[in-house]
N, C-alpha and C positions, 0 to 999 in steps of 0.2 A: 396880720401877724401883730402880736402884742409886743410893744417896745417900751423901754424906759421913758422915752420922750412922751409917748401916749399916756403912760401911767402917771407921769408928773403933771401933765395937763389936766388929767381927770382927778388928781388929788390922791391917787393910790400910792404914790411914791413921793413922800414929803421931804425927802432929804435934800440938804443944800450945802452942807459943809464939806466941800470936795477936798480930799487928800491927794488923789491921783485920778487922772482921767486918761483912758486909753481908747483905742478903736473898739474894743470888745466889751469893756466893763468900766465902771466908775467906782472908785473907793471913796466912801464917805465916812466921816467921824460920826459915831452913833450919838444921837441927840440925848439919849438917856443911858450913858455908858455903865456897864456892869463893873468894869475895872478901867483904870487909866489906859488909854490907847485903843479902846474897843472900836473896831472898824466894821463897816458893812461893805461887802463886795457885791456889786449889783450889775447883772448882765445888761447890756444894751438891748439885746433881743431875748425874749422869753422862750427859750428852747433848751433842751437837755445839753447840747454841746456847749452853749454859752454858760449855763449854770456850772457845768463841770470845769470850765476854765476859771470860774470864780473860786471853786474849791481848790484848784491847783495853785492859784495865786495865794489863797489864804494859808494853805499848808506850807508853801515855800517861804512866805513871809514869817509865819510863826516859827518855823525851824531856824531861819536866819537870825531871828531875834533871840531865840533861846541860846544859841551857841555864841552870840556876840558878847564880848567882854564890856561893851558899852551900854548894856542895859541890865536891869535887875530882874528881867523876865526869866522865869525858870520853867515855864510850861505854857500851854495855850489850849483853848477849846475852839473847835470849828463846828458850826451847826447851822441848820436851816429850819424854820418853822413853816410848815405848809398846811394851810387850812386853819379856820378859827379854832377848831378843837385842839390844835397843836399850839395855840397861842399866837398865831399870826394876826397882826393888827394892821400892817401895811401890806395891802393885797397885790404885791408884785414880788417875785422871788428875790431874795437877798441872803447872802451867806454872812453869818457873824464870825468874826475873828476876835476872840476874847483872850487877851494876854493875861497870864496868871503869874503870881509871885508867891514864893514861900510864905505861908502863914496869912494869905489874903482871906482865908476863912478858917474857922476852927477845925472842921473835918471835911476835907475835899473828897473823901472816899465816894466813889460812884460817879464822879464827874458829871457827864451829861444826863445820867440817870436822875439827877436831882431836878429835872424839869417837872417831875412828880415827886415832891420832897419826901414823902413817906416811903418811896421806893428807892431812894438814892443809896442808902447804906445796905448793899446786898449782903453784908456780913452780919446784919442784925438777925437775931432769933425771933423778932417780933413780926416778921413777914411770912405769910403763908403763900409760898410761891406756887403751889399747886392751884390755889384759888385766887391768886393775885389780890390778896386783901391784907390789910394790916390788922393784926390781932388786937383786940381791945385790951387796954391796960388794966382793966378791972377783973 
């Protein structure tokens, strides 16, 4: 069975800035944060049940911070990159919790769709959704 400990020993899980450590997952501060407070929730065992617990933690933590009067957090993104084609660079599953704040980017329309920037704004008339291509500007 693939585990976080094995992945760390093999260099696939390079995280070391621990925020929270539990029996089932470890929460690390992202080394290259997208926004302030960007966290990685990493299962101790690489299996679906453990990854789902990471998602549950990320959702609960995001929701708790959005409703808190003690933060300026107004939203959050939760996501996972699986495979090199999806942008995964650390080859052990980890769930990103990215806290969002009003005006942290010019146009947040599309949210996670922006992993492919030209497809993020689904309201744009420049996207041919039937052929999944961006029309040329010329």
